[in-house]
C-alpha positions as CSV (number, residue, x, y, z in Angstrom):
1,M,-67.3,-42.7,65.2
2,T,-64.6,-44.2,66.6
3,A,-61.9,-46.7,65.3
4,G,-62.5,-50.1,66.0
5,Q,-66.5,-50.0,65.7
6,F,-68.6,-51.0,62.8
7,P,-68.2,-49.7,59.8
8,F,-64.7,-49.6,61.1
9,T,-64.0,-46.4,58.5
10,R,-61.3,-45.1,60.8
11,G,-59.8,-48.6,61.6
12,I,-60.4,-52.0,62.6
13,H,-58.8,-51.7,66.3
14,S,-59.6,-49.1,68.8
15,D,-55.8,-48.4,69.5
16,M,-54.4,-49.4,66.0
17,Y,-50.6,-48.8,66.0
18,S,-50.3,-47.5,69.7
19,R,-50.8,-51.3,70.6
20,K,-48.9,-52.7,67.8
21,L,-47.3,-51.4,64.6
22,W,-47.9,-52.4,61.2
23,T,-45.8,-55.3,60.2
24,M,-43.0,-54.1,58.0
25,R,-42.8,-56.5,55.0
26,Q,-40.2,-55.7,52.1
27,F,-41.1,-57.6,48.9
28,S,-37.8,-59.4,47.9
29,G,-36.3,-62.0,45.8
30,F,-34.0,-62.3,42.6
31,S,-31.7,-64.3,41.1
32,T,-31.5,-67.9,43.0
33,P,-33.3,-69.6,46.3
34,E,-29.7,-69.3,48.0
35,E,-29.3,-65.8,47.0
36,T,-32.9,-64.7,47.9
37,N,-32.3,-66.8,51.5
38,Q,-29.6,-64.6,52.0
39,R,-31.4,-61.1,51.2
40,Y,-34.2,-62.5,53.4
41,R,-31.5,-63.1,56.6
42,Y,-30.0,-59.6,55.7
43,L,-33.4,-58.0,56.0
44,L,-34.6,-59.8,59.4
45,E,-31.1,-58.5,61.0
46,A,-32.1,-55.1,59.9
47,G,-35.5,-55.2,61.6
48,Q,-37.7,-56.5,59.0
49,T,-40.9,-58.0,60.8
50,G,-42.5,-60.2,58.1
51,L,-41.5,-61.5,54.6
52,S,-42.8,-61.2,51.4
53,V,-41.6,-63.5,48.6
54,A,-41.1,-62.2,44.8
55,F,-41.2,-65.2,42.5
56,D,-39.5,-64.6,39.1
57,L,-42.0,-64.9,35.8
58,P,-41.4,-68.5,35.1
59,T,-42.6,-69.4,38.2
60,L,-45.7,-67.0,38.0
61,M,-46.8,-68.5,34.6
62,G,-46.0,-72.1,36.1
63,Y,-42.9,-73.0,33.9
64,D,-39.8,-74.9,35.4
65,A,-36.7,-73.3,35.1
66,D,-35.3,-75.5,32.5
67,D,-38.3,-74.9,30.3
68,P,-37.7,-73.1,26.8
69,L,-40.0,-70.8,27.3
70,A,-38.3,-69.5,30.7
71,F,-35.2,-68.9,29.1
72,G,-33.7,-65.6,29.9
73,E,-36.2,-64.9,32.5
74,V,-35.1,-67.1,35.6
75,G,-34.4,-65.2,38.7
76,K,-34.8,-61.7,36.9
77,C,-38.0,-60.7,38.6
78,G,-37.6,-62.7,41.5
79,A,-36.8,-66.1,43.1
80,P,-37.3,-69.1,40.7
81,V,-39.1,-72.0,42.2
82,S,-39.4,-75.1,40.4
83,S,-39.9,-77.4,43.4
84,L,-39.9,-78.2,47.2
85,E,-36.5,-78.7,46.9
86,D,-36.3,-74.4,45.9
87,M,-38.6,-74.0,48.3
88,E,-36.9,-75.6,51.1
89,T,-33.6,-73.8,50.0
90,L,-35.6,-70.6,50.3
91,F,-36.5,-70.5,53.9
92,Q,-33.2,-72.6,54.8
93,G,-32.6,-71.5,58.7
94,I,-35.4,-69.5,58.6
95,P,-38.2,-71.2,61.3
96,L,-41.6,-70.9,59.4
97,S,-43.7,-71.4,62.4
98,D,-41.7,-68.2,64.0
99,V,-42.2,-65.7,61.0
100,T,-45.2,-64.6,58.6
101,V,-44.7,-64.9,55.0
102,S,-46.8,-63.3,52.1
103,M,-46.2,-65.0,48.7
104,T,-47.4,-63.0,45.5
105,I,-48.2,-65.5,43.4
106,N,-51.7,-66.1,41.6
107,S,-52.2,-68.8,39.2
108,P,-50.0,-71.3,40.3
109,A,-50.8,-70.4,44.0
110,A,-51.8,-73.7,45.0
111,V,-48.8,-75.6,43.7
112,I,-46.8,-72.9,45.5
113,W,-48.4,-72.8,48.7
114,A,-48.3,-76.6,48.7
115,M,-44.6,-76.7,48.7
116,Y,-44.5,-73.8,51.1
117,L,-46.7,-76.3,53.4
118,V,-44.5,-79.2,52.9
119,A,-41.4,-77.3,53.4
120,A,-42.8,-76.0,56.8
121,E,-43.9,-79.8,57.7
122,K,-40.3,-80.9,57.2
123,Q,-38.8,-78.0,59.4
124,G,-41.4,-79.5,62.1
125,A,-43.7,-76.9,62.1
126,D,-47.5,-77.2,62.9
127,V,-49.2,-76.4,59.8
128,S,-52.6,-75.5,61.5
129,R,-50.6,-72.9,63.3
130,L,-48.7,-71.2,60.6
131,S,-49.6,-68.0,59.5
132,G,-49.1,-65.9,56.5
133,T,-50.7,-64.8,53.2
134,L,-50.9,-66.2,49.7
135,Q,-52.1,-63.5,47.1
136,N,-54.0,-66.2,45.0
137,D,-56.3,-63.3,43.2
138,I,-56.6,-64.7,40.0
139,L,-59.5,-62.4,38.8
140,K,-57.0,-59.2,39.3
141,E,-54.9,-61.3,36.8
142,Y,-57.5,-61.2,34.1
143,I,-58.2,-57.8,34.9
144,A,-54.8,-55.9,35.3
145,Q,-51.6,-58.0,35.5
146,K,-52.2,-60.6,33.0
147,E,-50.0,-63.6,34.7
148,Y,-52.9,-66.4,34.1
149,I,-52.7,-69.6,33.0
150,F,-55.8,-71.4,32.9
151,P,-59.4,-70.1,31.9
152,P,-61.7,-67.9,34.7
153,R,-63.9,-70.8,35.9
154,P,-61.6,-73.2,36.4
155,S,-59.2,-71.2,38.0
156,M,-62.0,-69.8,40.7
157,R,-62.2,-73.6,41.4
158,I,-58.6,-73.6,42.3
159,V,-58.7,-70.7,44.5
160,T,-61.8,-71.7,45.8
161,D,-60.4,-75.4,46.8
162,T,-57.7,-73.1,48.5
163,V,-60.0,-71.3,50.5
164,E,-62.0,-74.4,51.4
165,F,-58.4,-76.4,52.3
166,A,-57.5,-73.2,54.7
167,V,-60.6,-73.2,56.7
168,R,-60.3,-76.9,57.7
169,Q,-56.5,-77.2,57.9
170,T,-54.6,-73.8,58.1
171,P,-57.0,-71.5,60.1
172,R,-54.5,-69.0,60.8
173,F,-53.2,-68.7,57.2
174,N,-55.3,-66.3,54.9
175,P,-55.7,-68.0,51.8
176,L,-56.5,-64.9,49.5
177,S,-55.3,-61.5,49.3
178,I,-57.7,-59.5,47.3
179,S,-55.3,-57.0,45.1
180,G,-56.4,-53.9,44.1
181,Y,-52.5,-53.0,43.6
182,H,-52.0,-54.2,40.2
183,I,-55.2,-52.9,39.1
184,R,-53.6,-49.4,39.9
185,E,-50.5,-50.0,38.5
186,A,-52.4,-50.9,35.2
187,G,-53.6,-47.6,35.3
188,S,-56.6,-47.1,37.1
189,T,-57.8,-44.4,39.2
190,A,-58.3,-44.6,42.7
191,V,-62.0,-45.4,42.6
192,Q,-61.7,-48.0,40.0
193,E,-59.1,-49.8,42.1
194,L,-61.3,-49.7,45.2
195,A,-64.5,-50.9,43.1
196,F,-62.9,-53.9,41.3
197,T,-61.0,-55.0,44.3
198,I,-63.9,-55.2,46.6
199,R,-65.9,-56.5,43.6
200,D,-63.5,-59.3,43.2
201,G,-63.9,-59.9,47.1
202,L,-67.4,-60.6,46.4
203,E,-67.1,-62.9,43.6
204,Y,-64.9,-65.0,45.8
205,A,-67.5,-65.1,48.7
206,D,-69.7,-65.9,46.3
207,W,-67.6,-68.7,45.2
208,A,-67.1,-70.0,48.4
209,I,-70.7,-70.0,49.3
210,E,-71.9,-72.1,46.4
211,R,-69.2,-74.7,47.6
212,G,-71.1,-74.8,51.1
213,L,-69.0,-72.4,53.1
214,A,-70.8,-70.1,55.6
215,I,-69.5,-66.4,55.2
216,D,-68.0,-66.4,58.8
217,E,-66.1,-69.6,57.9
218,F,-63.7,-68.0,55.2
219,A,-64.3,-64.3,55.5
220,P,-61.9,-63.7,58.5
221,R,-59.4,-65.0,56.6
222,F,-59.8,-62.9,53.4
223,S,-57.2,-59.9,53.1
224,F,-56.7,-57.3,50.8
225,F,-53.7,-55.3,49.0
226,F,-53.9,-51.8,47.7
227,N,-51.5,-49.3,46.4
228,A,-50.3,-46.4,48.1
229,H,-50.2,-43.9,45.2
230,N,-49.3,-39.9,45.0
231,N,-52.6,-38.2,46.0
232,F,-52.0,-38.1,49.4
233,F,-55.4,-37.2,51.0
234,E,-57.3,-39.5,48.3
235,E,-55.5,-42.2,49.3
236,I,-56.0,-42.2,52.9
237,A,-59.5,-41.6,52.0
238,K,-59.4,-44.9,49.8
239,Y,-58.5,-47.0,52.5
240,R,-61.2,-45.5,54.8
241,A,-63.9,-46.2,52.1
242,A,-62.4,-49.8,51.6
243,R,-63.0,-50.7,55.3
244,Q,-66.7,-49.0,55.3
245,L,-67.6,-50.5,51.9
246,W,-66.7,-54.0,53.0
247,A,-68.0,-53.7,56.7
248,T,-71.4,-52.7,55.3
249,L,-71.8,-55.4,52.1
250,M,-70.3,-58.1,54.4
251,R,-73.3,-57.3,56.6
252,D,-76.2,-56.3,54.5
253,R,-75.3,-58.7,51.5
254,Y,-74.1,-61.8,53.2
255,G,-75.5,-61.6,56.5
256,A,-72.1,-62.0,58.3
257,K,-72.3,-62.0,62.1
258,D,-68.8,-62.4,63.0
259,E,-67.2,-59.2,63.6
260,R,-64.1,-60.6,62.0
261,S,-65.4,-60.7,58.5
262,L,-66.3,-57.4,58.8
263,K,-63.0,-55.9,59.4
264,L,-61.2,-55.5,56.2
265,R,-57.4,-55.7,56.7
266,F,-55.1,-54.7,54.2
267,H,-51.3,-54.8,53.0
268,A,-49.9,-51.7,51.4
269,Q,-47.5,-51.2,48.7
270,T,-45.8,-47.8,47.5
271,A,-46.5,-47.3,43.9
272,G,-44.1,-48.6,41.5
273,S,-45.5,-47.2,38.3
274,S,-44.6,-43.6,39.9
275,L,-41.3,-44.3,40.1
276,T,-38.7,-42.4,37.5
277,W,-35.4,-43.2,36.1
278,Q,-34.8,-39.4,36.0
279,Q,-33.6,-38.0,38.9
280,P,-33.7,-41.5,40.8
281,Y,-33.5,-40.1,44.2
282,N,-36.7,-38.1,44.0
283,N,-38.2,-41.4,44.1
284,V,-37.4,-41.6,47.9
285,V,-39.6,-38.4,48.5
286,R,-42.2,-40.2,46.9
287,T,-42.1,-43.0,48.6
288,T,-42.0,-41.6,51.9
289,L,-45.2,-39.5,51.3
290,Q,-47.0,-42.7,49.7
291,A,-46.0,-44.7,52.9
292,M,-47.1,-41.9,55.3
293,A,-50.4,-42.1,53.1
294,A,-50.8,-45.9,53.7
295,V,-49.7,-45.5,57.8
296,S,-52.2,-42.7,58.0
297,G,-54.9,-44.7,56.5
298,G,-54.6,-47.9,58.8
299,A,-52.5,-50.5,56.9
300,Q,-51.8,-53.3,58.5
301,S,-48.5,-54.4,57.0
302,L,-46.2,-52.0,54.4
303,H,-43.6,-52.5,51.4
304,T,-41.8,-49.4,50.6
305,N,-40.2,-49.6,47.1
306,S,-36.5,-48.9,46.6
307,L,-35.2,-45.6,44.7
308,D,-33.7,-47.8,42.2
309,E,-36.6,-49.8,40.7
310,A,-37.2,-47.9,37.8
311,F,-33.7,-49.4,36.8
312,A,-33.4,-52.7,38.3
313,L,-34.6,-54.9,41.2
314,P,-33.6,-53.2,44.3
315,A,-29.8,-53.3,45.7
316,E,-29.1,-54.0,49.0
317,H,-28.5,-50.5,50.1
318,A,-31.9,-49.4,48.2
319,A,-33.8,-52.0,50.1
320,T,-32.0,-50.8,53.3
321,L,-32.8,-47.4,52.7
322,A,-37.0,-48.2,51.6
323,L,-37.0,-50.1,55.2
324,R,-35.2,-47.5,57.4
325,T,-37.9,-45.1,55.5
326,Q,-40.8,-47.2,57.5
327,Q,-38.8,-47.3,60.8
328,V,-38.2,-43.6,60.7
329,I,-42.2,-43.1,60.1
330,A,-43.2,-45.7,62.7
331,Y,-40.5,-44.3,65.4
332,E,-39.7,-40.6,64.7
333,T,-42.9,-39.3,63.3
334,G,-45.9,-39.7,66.0
335,V,-48.2,-40.7,63.3
336,A,-48.5,-43.8,65.3
337,A,-50.0,-42.3,68.3
338,T,-53.4,-42.1,67.4
339,P,-55.5,-44.0,64.8
340,D,-56.8,-42.4,62.0
341,P,-55.0,-39.0,62.4
342,F,-56.9,-37.2,59.3
343,G,-60.3,-38.3,60.4
344,G,-62.9,-35.4,61.0
345,S,-61.2,-33.4,58.4
346,Y,-64.0,-31.6,56.3
347,Y,-61.9,-32.7,53.5
348,I,-61.2,-36.4,54.1
349,E,-64.7,-37.1,55.2
350,E,-65.8,-35.7,51.6
351,L,-63.3,-38.0,49.7
352,T,-64.1,-40.7,51.7
353,S,-67.8,-40.6,50.9
354,Q,-67.2,-39.9,47.1
355,L,-65.0,-43.0,47.1
356,D,-67.4,-44.8,48.4
357,S,-70.1,-43.7,46.2
358,G,-68.1,-44.0,42.9
359,A,-67.1,-47.5,43.8
360,R,-70.9,-48.6,44.9
361,D,-71.9,-47.4,41.3
362,Y,-68.9,-49.5,39.7
363,I,-69.9,-52.6,41.6
364,S,-74.0,-52.4,40.7
365,K,-72.9,-52.3,36.9
366,I,-70.8,-55.2,37.7
367,D,-73.7,-57.0,39.4
368,A,-76.0,-56.2,36.4
369,M,-73.3,-58.0,34.0
370,G,-73.8,-61.2,36.4
371,G,-71.0,-60.7,38.5
372,M,-67.2,-60.2,37.9
373,I,-66.1,-63.1,35.6
374,P,-68.6,-62.2,32.9
375,A,-67.6,-58.6,33.2
376,I,-64.0,-59.9,32.5
377,E,-65.0,-61.6,29.6
378,Q,-66.8,-58.7,28.4
379,G,-63.5,-56.8,28.8
380,Y,-65.5,-54.3,31.0
381,P,-62.9,-53.8,33.8
382,Q,-59.9,-53.9,31.4
383,G,-61.5,-51.2,29.2
384,E,-62.2,-48.7,32.1
385,I,-58.5,-49.0,33.3
386,A,-57.2,-48.7,29.8
387,R,-59.3,-45.4,29.2
388,A,-58.1,-44.2,32.5
389,S,-54.5,-44.8,31.5
390,Y,-54.8,-43.2,28.5
391,Q,-56.1,-40.3,29.7
392,Y,-53.4,-39.8,32.9
393,Q,-50.7,-40.3,29.9
394,R,-52.0,-37.7,28.0
395,Q,-52.4,-35.2,30.8
396,V,-48.2,-36.1,31.4
397,E,-47.6,-35.5,27.7
398,S,-49.6,-32.0,27.6
399,G,-47.8,-30.9,31.1
400,K,-51.3,-30.8,32.7
401,Q,-49.9,-33.5,35.2
402,I,-46.6,-32.7,36.3
403,V,-44.1,-35.3,37.1
404,V,-41.1,-33.8,38.7
405,G,-37.9,-34.4,36.5
406,V,-39.8,-35.7,33.9
407,N,-42.3,-33.1,32.0
408,R,-41.0,-30.1,34.5
409,F,-37.7,-29.6,36.4
410,Q,-35.7,-31.5,34.4
411,D,-31.6,-31.5,34.8
412,Q,-29.9,-30.7,31.7
413,Q,-26.8,-32.9,32.7
414,K,-28.0,-36.5,32.7
415,E,-27.6,-37.8,36.1
416,S,-26.3,-41.3,36.9
417,P,-27.9,-44.2,38.0
418,P,-27.3,-45.7,41.5
419,D,-25.1,-48.6,42.2
420,L,-27.6,-51.4,40.4
421,L,-28.3,-55.1,41.6
422,R,-26.8,-57.1,38.7
423,I,-28.2,-60.6,38.3
424,D,-25.4,-63.5,37.5
425,K,-26.2,-65.2,34.2
426,R,-25.1,-68.2,35.9
427,A,-28.3,-68.1,37.8
428,E,-30.4,-69.6,35.1
429,S,-27.9,-72.7,34.3
430,S,-27.7,-73.3,38.0
431,Q,-31.1,-73.8,38.5
432,C,-31.3,-76.0,35.3
433,E,-28.6,-77.8,36.5
434,K,-30.5,-78.5,39.9
435,L,-33.7,-79.6,38.3
436,R,-31.4,-82.3,36.1
437,Q,-30.1,-83.5,39.3
438,L,-33.3,-83.7,41.1
439,R,-35.1,-85.4,38.6
440,A,-32.4,-88.1,38.4
441,R,-32.7,-89.2,42.1
442,R,-36.4,-88.8,42.7
443,S,-38.9,-91.2,41.8
444,G,-40.3,-91.2,38.4
445,E,-42.7,-93.6,39.1
446,A,-43.9,-91.9,42.4
447,V,-44.1,-88.7,40.2
448,H,-46.3,-90.3,37.6
449,R,-48.6,-91.8,39.5
450,A,-48.9,-88.6,41.8
451,L,-49.8,-86.6,38.6
452,N,-52.2,-89.2,37.4
453,Q,-53.9,-88.8,40.6
454,L,-54.0,-85.0,40.0
455,T,-55.9,-85.4,36.8
456,L,-58.2,-87.6,37.9
457,A,-59.0,-84.9,40.7
458,A,-59.3,-82.3,38.1
459,Q,-61.8,-84.1,36.3
460,S,-63.7,-84.4,39.3
461,N,-65.1,-82.3,41.7
462,S,-62.7,-83.0,44.5
463,N,-60.4,-80.6,46.5
464,L,-57.5,-80.4,44.4
465,M,-55.1,-79.2,47.4
466,P,-54.3,-82.9,48.8
467,P,-53.3,-84.4,45.2
468,I,-51.5,-81.2,44.8
469,L,-49.4,-81.7,48.0
470,D,-48.9,-85.5,47.2
471,A,-47.3,-84.4,43.8
472,V,-45.2,-81.8,45.9
473,R,-44.0,-84.4,48.6
474,C,-42.3,-86.7,45.8
475,Y,-40.8,-83.8,44.2
476,A,-42.8,-83.2,41.2
477,T,-42.0,-80.0,39.5
478,L,-44.0,-77.1,39.1
479,G,-44.3,-77.4,35.7
480,E,-45.3,-80.8,35.8
481,I,-48.0,-79.9,38.0
482,C,-49.2,-77.2,35.9
483,S,-49.2,-79.4,32.5
484,A,-51.2,-81.8,34.4
485,L,-54.0,-79.1,35.0
486,K,-53.4,-77.7,32.0
487,A,-54.4,-81.2,30.1
488,V,-57.7,-81.0,31.8
489,F,-58.6,-77.4,32.0
490,G,-56.8,-76.1,28.8
491,T,-55.3,-72.3,28.7
492,W,-56.6,-68.8,28.6
493,E,-56.3,-66.3,25.5
494,E,-57.6,-62.6,26.3
495,T,-59.5,-60.9,24.0
496,P,-57.4,-57.5,23.6
497,V,-59.6,-54.3,24.8
498,I,-58.5,-51.4,22.7
């Protein structure tokens, strides 16, 4: 078996990185759209080859910066984007027709994507030729990250609307990045990350087919997002198993004929949960090894975490070192010279087989429950992750699992943290003032009319992307649009799994 051939265990291209390196896409966003824009320009000048947008918690939850529930969180864990005006500022001076943009946003993804598309239009870009990725993976929110707004079934309707719209209007844009990263960060094992991620992908495929789309219309635009964790060989095998699982399931379960539907393309990010505040420079070593695993396993794009992320968002010097880590791997190690450099190793092949088999067992169990949504409603994947997380923590506390600098090889003297990024408290008041001015000068009548049309569309079976785009164009805010949808769909509260 060679790379570039079904089931693509060894890679989706025959020449992999010898033809083209992975995209170096550092996840970034903080404080205000203006400051984030400056960081993007800096990273692009430093050699980054794609942008990846981190949004703050209010934005992830569908709240405007001036919402009382947003108080104290604006700009803290990402960039605040409450309106089209913020999105325009975020990419000011960055031609969206020339750079790929990944946006890590889920429950309000359709709204944020609409803002991005309109901002690109206003730059003069041809929307049908835009290239990038919208995470838009609501299932993993219910499973792991918990940043959801609406109940599962209305949320899946919205995701399917974006997939359908992308097929028709933005054929080069990935409307969905099915994410195992957050599943692993929540404490899952590698097998659970693999299984739940692939099964989520099948759920999205089922909904798109029920909508009337053919598998080969949308599957080539599905992408994936995996964690790069500490067990070097297991992680390489996980990526290999993911490719062969997806290829065989697309062919055998759905009858996909287009080779692009069979090829699992994925972004990787090094494991944030593995970083420690104790001896923070150990994090550089962890990140390097994790990045090497992702590259050795055939990632299409990669983010490397910064050494200071156990304390705060990355400072500029730490983000630069994280990017330089990728560049050293790419240009100095020789790892890019051949596809699947560990392929053929007895150990790697056995691990790949074990991960494939374990994932198939989980997928069969979820199929028997009626699919991922019934499984989520029963708390099945949540419970499996909770148990795995608990078992791992017990191993750390007992000393069976060694974490250097934490439960073994501790320093007697407390190490000073590196220079940290501090978010100016004035960023929140600045965002609130900008929103006040925006509401004062926009057409309130146009916003009211657009939101009414969106409510009517939500009550029907029509695709929600056109009315969301109309609302965005007249500068309706994220919170206003999400509130219109909440009035129809309601919100979701999970039954806890203990």
